Structures are given as structure tokens and as C-alpha cells.
N, C-alpha and C positions, 0 to 999 in steps of 0.2 A: 503493500501500500504504500508505505510511504518513499520505498524506489519510483512508482508508477505520480505522485506528484512532484516526485523531483522533475520527472522527465515533461511532464504539464508544463512545469516554470520553465524550462530550457527553453523549449516549445515556444512556449510564451514570447520569452524574452528576447529569443534568434528571430521572430517572427516582427516584433515591436521594432529591434534595431534595425530590419531592412523595410521596413516601410516608412520610416523617418529621412524626412527628407534632408539632403548632404547640407553639411552646413557651406556659406558660401567661401570663397579663399579670401583671404583676406584682403582689402582694398590698393594694400601697397605691392601687392605681389608683380612683380616686374612686365608690362606690355612691350612690346617689341618694337621700334623706331620705324620699321616696315608696317605693323599693325599700327601704329598711332597715324604713320604718314596714309595711309590706306583706306582710314576713321576719315583724317581730315577731306582726303580728295571725295573723297564720295558725298560728304557733307558740302561742300560745296559747290557738286555738281547739281545735289538739291536744291540746295539754295537759286543759284544761279536758273535753274527751271521753272521755280514755281514763281520767284520775281520777274521773269522773263515774262510769263501765261499770265501772270496779273498784271503788270504795265501795260501789254498787248490789248487785250481784253479793257483793262481802261479806257478804251480809245471809241470805245462803243458807250461808256459810260458805266457807271459804279454798279450796279443790277448788276450790268455783263461781268464784270469781276467779280464779285461775288459768287457770280453759276459758275463762271471758269472755278474759280476756289472748290464752290462745294461738288461739281464733274469733274474737271483735270486734276486737280491737288493726288487722293489715291494713287490714280493712274501714273503720274509723273513720279511718285517716291516709290510705287512698284519697278518703275522703268530702270532706277538707279537701284536698286537692290542686283544685284548680282553676286554668282560665286561663290555661293552661298550665303552671303553678308544680308542683315534686316536691316530694313530703316525708316526710319521713323520724327516724328514734332510729340512733345510731353509739353504738359502744361499742367497749374493746380487749377488754371479756370479757363477750363476747353471750351471751344466752340462747337465741333465733333466731341461725342463724350468719347467717341474710339481713342482719343490722344488723350485723355488723363495722365498724370504722372503716376505709375507705379511703380514699386521695388527697385533696382538699380536706377533708373531714370528718375526716380523722385530723390534720390541719393543726391545723383547730377544736380538738380536742381537747388538740393539742401546745398550743397558745396559754394553755387554759386550763389544763394542768395546771402548766404556768409562772409563771402567776397569782398560782395554789395552793402553789407549792414559793416564791414569793418573797413570799405573806402577805399577798397582796391578798382581799378577797372575790371569791366568783364573783357574786354576787349583781347585777345590771345588767351586765353583761358581755356583751359582742357580737364576733360573728366576721366580717365583711364581707369579699368580692372577688367582682372582678369576672372569669367565665370565661373560655375560649375561645370563638369565637360571639356575644360580649355577654349573657351569660348573666349573672347577682349569685347568689351566695350566700352566705349568710344563716344564723350557727349560734348560738345558744346554751346555757347548760350546763344539765346534769340534774344536780340535788343532790340525793343520797336524802333522804328526808323521812322521819317517826317512821310512816308509811304505808305504805313500799318495802320498811322491814327486815324485815314479817313472811314474805315472799317472796325477800329478795336478804341477808338478815342473814346475820351469822355462825352465829346458832345457829337450826335451820328445826325447827317443829313436825315430828314423824312424816309426818301426814296431808300438809303441805304437802311436806316433802321426795317424799315417795310420789308425789305426783300432777306434781311435776315432772321425776320420772328418766322418766316414763312419758309427757310430753310433750315432754318436755328432753330428752334422750338425750346428749347432748354438751353441757349445762348450765354456762356459765363463767360467772353470773352472777349469784355470790352471797359471803359474806364481808365485806356492806358494812357502813359505821357509819352513822348519819345527817349529814348534813352531807357525808358522800363526795361526790366529780365519779363520777358514773356511768355521763355519757358526755354525746353532745349530741343537743339536738332542732337538725332540719336543713331548711332549704328552699333550691329553684332556684326561681328566677322570670326568666322571659323575658325577654332584649333589651329594653330600652325608649327 
């Protein structure tokens, strides 16, 4: 009987440890310069493609730019992701709920918020972390530019507000000023 109870306890402990998630590697675990460079290149490409598409759409008016963001941003983001990389944008105040910052992306955002609170400029700042399974995380801050406040600012034109409300009924992505931290552009790269 004692042997049977001991066997059951051993099985329960073994199963419990197998089902527990692996702890995340420490943030300080080194990520190679090549991985950092690849992350920076992909995020640069994403930023250029999104700004280019929105700028071009603005020629047709602000509602057209919002429509472009709504329909083209996911496709443009997917087009940048290749060779096992995943890429996106994350924020604490999402327009699209799927862009809510969670996990390591929230950690990256916290790092940038801390830097900003300490009076450090965000230009040139990056976040890197080795993830479970050897993948690498890389993020850069998204800082609000003049173009951004048209749709993310504190005062929106009535037609902009109406278009955002129609496409994003749960929008939380307004109230920003030039220079504010909007969120992060992030990429996860395969193990190397």
C-alpha cells in the first residue's frame, strides 16, 4: 500500500513538472549582432511600408488613410515576415485589439516607458531577449510623429472620428501628442 501511494505521488510530481511551462530565459542572455541587425532591418522595412501606404492614401483624404490602415496594415505586416520571423506592433492603447501588448512585448514597452520616465531619449533604443526554444525577440519604440496625430491625436476632425468609430468601435488609440511613446514594433526571429 505504501509503495502504491509512493508510486502515485512520483507520477503526479513527474506529470506536474512536465506540464509546467519552462521559465523564460533571463533577458540578459546574449542575442547576436546578426539577429539584432536582422530585427532592425525587418522593423525598418515594416515602418517604411506602413508610412508609405498611409501617406499615399492620405492623398485621397483622411478616411481613405484610415481605411488603408484597416485593410492593408495586416497584409503589409505579413509581407515583411519571412524566413521564420513573425512581426507586428503592440501597444497598451490599441486601435485593433489584436495589437494589445502582452508577454515580452509588454516587457519591451515597460523598458521604453522606464527610459522615457528617466528622461532618456527613445531614439536608438532597442529591446532584445532570448526566448524559450532559442527564438530571439527584438523591439523598437514607436514614437508619435506629426503624421500620426491626425488619427491618434487628442483632437480629431469629425470625419476622422466617424471613420475610426465605424472601423474600430473599441478604439483606445487617441490622445497622443508628437513625441509620445505609442507602442513597439516587434519581431521574433527563429533560433540561430
